[in-house]
C-alpha positions in Angstrom: 0.0 0.0 0.0 2.9 2.3 0.8 4.3 1.7 -2.7 0.9 2.5 -4.3 0.7 5.7 -2.3 4.2 6.7 -3.3 3.5 6.1 -7.0 0.3 8.2 -6.7 2.2 11.0 -5.1 4.9 10.8 -7.8 2.3 10.8 -10.5 0.6 13.9 -9.1 3.9 15.7 -8.8 4.6 14.7 -12.5 1.2 16.1 -13.6 1.8 19.4 -11.7 5.3 19.7 -13.1 4.0 19.0 -16.7 1.2 21.5 -16.3 3.6 24.2 -15.1 5.9 23.4 -18.0 2.9 23.7 -20.4 1.9 27.1 -19.0 5.4 28.4 -19.0 6.5 27.2 -22.5 3.4 27.3 -24.7 2.7 30.7 -26.3 -0.6 29.9 -27.8 -3.5 30.0 -25.3 -5.7 27.5 -27.1 -2.8 25.0 -27.5 -2.0 25.6 -23.8 -5.5 24.6 -22.8 -5.5 21.6 -25.1 -2.3 20.3 -23.6 -3.5 21.0 -20.0 -6.7 19.0 -20.7 -4.7 16.2 -22.2 -2.3 16.0 -19.3 -5.1 16.1 -16.6 -7.7 13.9 -18.3 -5.5 11.3 -20.1 -3.3 9.6 -17.5 0.3 9.2 -18.8 -0.9 9.5 -22.5 -1.4 13.3 -22.2 2.1 13.7 -20.6 3.7 11.6 -23.3 2.0 13.5 -26.1 3.1 16.8 -24.6 6.7 15.9 -24.1 6.8 14.3 -27.6 5.0 17.0 -29.6 4.6 20.1 -27.3 8.2 21.1 -26.5 10.4 22.9 -29.0 13.6 21.1 -28.4 15.2 22.5 -31.5 15.2 26.1 -30.6 17.6 25.7 -27.7 19.8 23.0 -29.2 20.2 22.3 -32.9 19.7 25.9 -34.2 21.9 27.7 -31.7 24.7 28.3 -34.3 23.0 28.9 -37.6 24.6 32.2 -38.5 26.9 32.2 -41.6 28.3 35.6 -40.7 30.4 37.1 -37.9 29.0 40.1 -36.0 30.9 42.7 -38.1 29.8 41.1 -41.4 26.2 40.8 -40.2 26.0 44.5 -39.2 27.5 45.6 -42.6 25.1 43.4 -44.6 22.1 44.6 -42.5 22.9 48.2 -43.4 23.3 47.4 -47.1 20.0 45.4 -47.1 18.1 48.2 -45.3 19.5 50.9 -47.6 18.8 49.0 -50.7 15.3 48.0 -49.7 14.3 51.5 -48.8 15.6 52.8 -52.1 13.7 50.1 -54.0 10.5 50.9 -52.1 10.9 54.6 -52.6 11.4 54.2 -56.4 9.3 51.1 -56.8 5.9 50.3 -58.2 2.6 51.1 -56.6 2.0 47.5 -55.5 5.0 47.7 -53.2 4.4 51.3 -52.0 0.8 50.5 -51.1 2.1 47.5 -49.1 5.1 49.3 -47.5 4.0 48.1 -44.0 4.5 44.5 -45.2 7.8 45.3 -46.7 9.0 46.9 -43.5 7.7 44.0 -41.4 9.8 41.5 -43.2 12.8 43.8 -43.4 12.8 44.4 -39.6 11.8 40.9 -38.6 14.2 38.8 -40.7 16.3 41.3 -42.7 14.6 40.0 -45.9 15.4 42.5 -48.6 12.9 44.0 -51.1 14.6 43.3 -54.4 14.1 44.6 -57.9 15.2 43.4 -61.4 13.7 39.9 -60.9 12.2 37.7 -63.6 9.3 35.7 -62.2 7.5 32.9 -63.9 4.3 31.3 -62.5 4.4 27.5 -62.9 1.1 25.7 -62.7 1.4 22.0 -61.6 4.4 19.6 -61.9 4.1 19.1 -65.6 5.0 22.8 -66.0 7.5 23.0 -63.2 9.8 20.0 -63.8 10.7 20.8 -67.5 11.9 24.3 -66.2 13.8 22.7 -63.4 15.6 20.2 -65.7 16.4 22.9 -68.1 17.9 25.1 -65.4 19.9 22.1 -64.0 21.3 21.4 -67.5 22.5 25.0 -67.8 24.2 25.1 -64.3 27.8 26.1 -64.2 29.0 26.2 -60.6 26.5 24.8 -58.1 23.1 23.3 -57.6 21.3 23.4 -54.2 18.1 21.5 -53.5 16.0 21.3 -50.4 12.8 19.2 -50.3 10.2 17.9 -47.9 9.2 15.1 -50.2 11.6 13.6 -52.8 10.6 10.2 -54.1 12.5 7.5 -56.0 10.0 7.4 -58.8 9.9 8.5 -62.4 10.3 12.3 -61.9 12.7 11.7 -59.0 14.9 9.5 -61.2 14.8 12.1 -64.0 16.2 14.7 -61.6 18.7 12.2 -60.3 19.9 11.5 -63.8 20.3 15.2 -64.5 22.1 15.8 -61.2 24.5 12.9 -61.8 25.4 14.3 -65.2 26.2 17.7 -63.8 28.2 16.1 -60.9 30.4 14.4 -63.6 30.9 17.8 -65.2 32.3 19.2 -61.9 29.2 21.1 -60.7 29.0 21.2 -56.9 25.7 19.7 -55.8 24.2 19.9 -52.2 21.0 18.2 -51.4 18.8 18.4 -48.2 15.9 16.1 -47.8 13.5 15.8 -44.9 14.1 12.5 -43.1 10.4 11.9 -42.6 8.9 13.3 -45.8 11.6 11.7 -48.0 11.9 8.5 -46.0 11.6 6.3 -49.1 15.0 7.5 -50.5 17.1 7.1 -47.3 18.8 3.9 -48.5 18.1 4.2 -52.3 18.3 7.4 -54.3 20.2 9.4 -51.6 23.0 6.7 -51.5 23.2 6.7 -55.3 23.7 10.4 -55.3 26.4 10.2 -52.6 28.2 7.5 -54.5 28.3 9.9 -57.5 29.8 12.7 -55.4 26.7 14.6 -54.5 26.6 15.8 -50.9 23.3 14.7 -49.5 22.1 15.2 -45.9 18.8 14.4 -44.1 17.1 17.3 -42.2 16.8 16.4 -38.5 17.4 12.7 -38.8 14.8 10.6 -37.2 16.1 8.5 -34.4 14.5 6.1 -32.0 15.2 8.4 -29.0 12.9 11.4 -29.1 11.2 9.9 -32.2 7.9 11.7 -31.8 9.5 15.1 -31.3 11.7 14.7 -34.3 8.7 13.7 -36.3 6.9 16.8 -35.1 9.3 19.4 -36.4 9.8 19.0 -40.2 11.4 20.9 -43.0 8.5 21.6 -45.3 10.5 23.8 -47.6 10.9 23.2 -51.4 13.8 25.2 -52.6 16.2 25.0 -55.6 19.0 27.5 -56.2 21.2 27.3 -59.2 24.5 29.3 -59.5 23.0 31.8 -57.0 21.0 33.2 -59.9 17.9 31.0 -60.5 15.6 29.9 -57.8 12.5 27.7 -57.5 10.0 27.9 -54.6 6.4 26.8 -54.0 4.3 23.9 -53.1 5.4 21.2 -55.6 7.4 18.3 -54.1 9.5 15.9 -56.2 6.9 13.1 -56.8 4.9 11.7 -59.7 1.8 12.7 -57.8 2.4 16.3 -58.9 2.6 15.5 -62.6 -0.7 15.1 -64.4 -0.3 13.0 -67.5 -3.0 12.7 -70.1 -2.1 9.0 -70.7 -3.0 8.2 -67.1 -6.6 9.4 -66.7 -7.2 7.3 -63.6 -4.6 9.2 -61.6 -5.8 11.7 -59.1 -5.4 15.2 -60.5 -3.0 17.3 -58.3 -3.3 21.1 -58.5 -0.3 23.0 -57.2 1.7 26.2 -57.8 5.4 27.2 -58.0 7.5 30.2 -58.9 10.7 30.3 -61.0 12.7 33.4 -59.9 15.7 34.8 -61.6 17.4 37.8 -59.9 18.6 39.2 -56.6 15.6 37.7 -54.7 17.4 34.3 -55.1 20.1 35.6 -52.6 17.7 35.1 -49.7 16.6 31.7 -50.9 20.3 30.9 -51.0 20.8 32.2 -47.5 17.9 30.0 -46.2 19.4 27.0 -47.9 22.9 27.6 -46.5 21.7 28.1 -43.0 19.8 24.8 -43.2 22.8 23.2 -44.8 25.0 24.4 -42.0 22.7 22.8 -39.5 22.3 19.5 -41.3 25.9 18.9 -42.5 27.7 20.8 -39.6 30.0 22.2 -42.3 31.4 25.7 -41.6 30.3 27.3 -44.9 31.2 31.0 -45.3 28.9 33.2 -47.3 31.3 33.8 -50.1 30.7 35.6 -53.4 30.3 32.3 -55.3 27.0 31.8 -53.5 25.3 35.1 -54.2 25.2 38.1 -56.6 25.1 41.7 -55.7 21.8 43.6 -55.9 23.1 45.4 -59.0 24.3 42.3 -60.9 20.8 41.9 -62.5 19.2 44.3 -64.9 16.2 42.3 -66.2 13.7 44.5 -68.0 10.9 42.6 -66.2 11.9 44.3 -63.0 9.6 42.3 -60.6 9.8 43.3 -57.0 10.2 40.3 -54.7 10.6 39.6 -51.0 11.0 36.3 -49.2 9.2 35.3 -46.0 10.7 32.4 -44.0 10.2 31.1 -40.5 10.2 28.0 -38.4 10.3 26.8 -34.7 13.7 28.4 -34.4 12.4 31.9 -35.4 12.1 34.7 -33.0 8.6 35.4 -34.3 6.1 33.5 -36.6 7.2 35.6 -39.6 5.0 33.8 -42.2 1.9 34.2 -40.0 2.6 37.9 -39.5 3.2 38.5 -43.2 -0.1 36.8 -44.1 -1.9 38.8 -41.4 -0.4 42.1 -42.8 -1.3 41.2 -46.3 -5.0 40.6 -45.2 -5.0 43.8 -43.2 -3.7 45.9 -46.1 -6.2 44.5 -48.7 -8.8 47.0 -49.8 -11.0 45.1 -52.3 -10.3 41.4 -52.7 -8.5 38.5 -51.0 -8.1 35.1 -52.9 -6.7 32.2 -50.9 -5.9 28.7 -51.9 -4.8 26.2 -49.2 -5.1 22.4 -48.8 -5.4 22.7 -45.0 -7.4 25.5 -43.3 -6.8 25.6 -39.6 -6.1 29.3 -39.3 -6.0 30.1 -35.6 -7.8 33.0 -33.9 -5.7 35.9 -35.3 -6.0 34.9 -38.9 -9.6 33.9 -38.5 -10.5 37.3 -37.1 -8.6 39.1 -39.8 -10.5 37.2 -42.6 -13.8 37.8 -40.8 -13.2 41.5 -40.3 -12.1 41.8 -44.0 -15.3 40.1 -45.2 -17.6 42.1 -42.8 -15.9 45.3 -44.0 -17.1 44.7 -47.5 -14.1 43.1 -49.1 -14.5 40.1 -51.4 -12.9 37.2 -49.6 -12.7 33.8 -51.4 -11.1 30.6 -50.1 -10.4 27.5 -52.2 -9.9 24.2 -50.3 -10.0 20.5 -51.2 -13.4 18.7 -51.4 -11.5 15.7 -50.2 -8.2 16.0 -48.3 -5.4 13.5 -47.9 -6.0 13.7 -44.1 -9.5 12.9 -42.8 -9.0 14.5 -39.4 -7.5 17.7 -40.8 -10.3 18.0 -43.4 -12.9 17.6 -40.6 -11.1 20.2 -38.4 -11.1 22.6 -41.4 -14.8 22.2 -42.0 -15.4 23.2 -38.4 -14.1 26.7 -39.3 -16.4 27.2 -42.3 -19.5 28.1 -40.3 -17.9 31.2 -38.8 -16.3 32.6 -41.9 -19.5 31.9 -44.0 -21.4 33.9 -41.4 -19.0 36.8 -42.0 -19.5 36.7 -45.7 -16.4 34.7 -46.8 -17.0 32.5 -49.9 -15.7 29.0 -49.6 -15.1 26.8 -52.6 -14.3 23.1 -52.4 -12.1 21.8 -55.3 -13.6 18.6 -56.9 -11.4 18.0 -59.9 -8.7 16.3 -57.7 -6.6 17.4 -54.8 -5.6 21.1 -54.5 -2.2 21.3 -52.8 -1.3 24.9 -53.8 -0.6 27.5 -51.1 -1.3 30.9 -52.6 -2.7 34.3 -51.8 -3.6 37.3 -54.1 -4.8 40.6 -52.7 -6.3 43.4 -54.8 -4.5 42.0 -57.9 -1.4 43.8 -56.6 0.6 41.2 -54.7 1.0 37.4 -55.2 2.2 35.1 -52.5 3.3 31.5 -53.4 5.1 29.2 -51.1 5.2 26.1 -48.9 3.2 27.3 -45.9 -0.3 25.9 -45.4 -2.9 28.0 -43.6 -2.6 26.1 -40.4 -0.8 26.2 -37.1 1.7 23.5 -38.1 3.0 25.7 -40.9 3.0 28.8 -38.7 4.7 27.3 -35.7 6.2 23.8 -36.2 7.4 23.4 -39.7 10.2 25.2 -41.5 8.5 27.1 -44.3 9.2 29.7 -47.0 7.0 32.0 -49.1 7.8 34.3 -52.0 5.9 37.6 -52.2 5.8 39.3 -55.6 4.7 43.0 -55.6 3.5 43.2 -59.2 0.2 43.6 -60.9 1.1 41.3 -63.8 2.0 38.3 -61.7 -0.9 39.0 -59.3 -3.3 39.1 -62.3 -1.9 35.7 -63.5 -2.4 34.1 -60.1 -5.8 35.6 -59.8 -6.8 34.2 -63.2 -5.5 30.8 -62.1 -7.7 31.0 -59.0 -10.8 31.8 -61.0 -10.1 29.0 -63.4 -9.8 26.6 -60.4 -13.1 27.6 -58.8 -14.8 26.5 -62.1 -13.9 23.0 -60.9 -15.1 23.7 -57.4 -18.3 23.6 -55.5 -19.3 26.8 -53.6 -20.6 26.0 -50.2 -24.2 27.1 -49.8 -24.5 29.0 -46.5 -28.0 27.7 -45.7 -27.3 24.1 -46.7 -24.1 24.1 -44.6 -26.0 25.4 -41.6 -28.6 22.7 -41.9 -26.2 19.7 -42.1 -27.0 16.7 -39.9 -26.1 17.1 -36.3 -23.7 14.2 -36.3 -21.7 15.8 -39.1 -21.3 19.0 -37.2 -20.4 17.1 -34.0 -17.7 15.1 -35.9 -16.1 18.3 -37.2 -16.3 20.1 -33.8 -14.5 17.2 -32.1 -11.8 17.3 -34.8 -11.5 21.0 -34.2 -10.8 20.4 -30.5 -7.6 18.6 -31.7 -6.6 21.3 -34.1 -4.1 23.0 -31.8 -2.1 19.7 -31.9 -2.6 18.9 -35.6 
């Protein structure tokens, strides 16, 4: 009996300690309450879940030494970035000037420069992205950097492998980061073949048996290619046959996704993101030399697109991507078009969208009719009632699976990247978005959105309100879990 009493006392102490840790460490109030309920109501399981998924182990350990610059270099570069960005903004187009608050936010938060003289190409789906990627790889002269969440050993993966091996034989330096969870299928196959050919390949945050769940929780969701420091690719399309829609295979699920090809000084920041991640994965002391980047004045493209990059992760001082999306919504005056495969926005973004719609703006959101995650899809549906009441139009894509992560506001700025509109992307995953301040690109992305909703079903407000009670209850239960999804 004494042993039983002792164990009970120890368990109560453990619960109290865990609750105090949850309150102290967890920034989000809804997530704090969810973890507290789990710890108190689910003996042992709630504690295990919290210590596996709730603590950001990375911020204090792995990412303590990410900087590629010493203090003096960093201060000098910061001054150059600020001066250049302010000059570009002052003499830039109306799209950038009307979103100066967004430009300043990213400049102050992450020193992400506003760059001019960029060429930007919108790439719809994998069948349009991968020919551009293969062409750029073929023309590479010095180095090729790739960073992917999902990289599969399938037809398109092997096509890229073949192209990379060819360039490696020509003496081009190739560095490759793959997420150890998302790209688990290549751990002992394609990645080894690349290494044998001289390609440097490292997994991001290698999954080990110890602390397995926590390592599983924080993933690198970025999709970045940088070639010779001049050409960059960023967006939602992973390396997988899923993203390539072939006419000869009509039975395959249609995947709708979006990517950017960028050529110009904006690639410098994509390069910086890659190299900081590379430094952490490989533990190599890479110095930010001239071979990796080009000066702001090295490009004189007549296109002159203004581009800024937003990037954040669990190592960031602030949720930069969330803040940038909030600012974009706040600054919109007429129209907001959003495409996202997962819609679990959190209170701040939900309020911003509701306020925009209730203030007379046209707010349209495109989501999948069927998602690749039943519980995430159910949790997303639980948010539709509130935004529908505010006047937001919700469209559910029925042609296939929409995986694109895009925003267009007022046909002035276009945002394409890797971040879903959910708390995982805002807080747990390493993500990157490209923001183009340009009416031409924004119009292209707007046109793509309106083409997509032709293959979507608009949710009828009355019909949605009158759904069966058990459907509403199912979604509300899933919503309770949304802080931990």
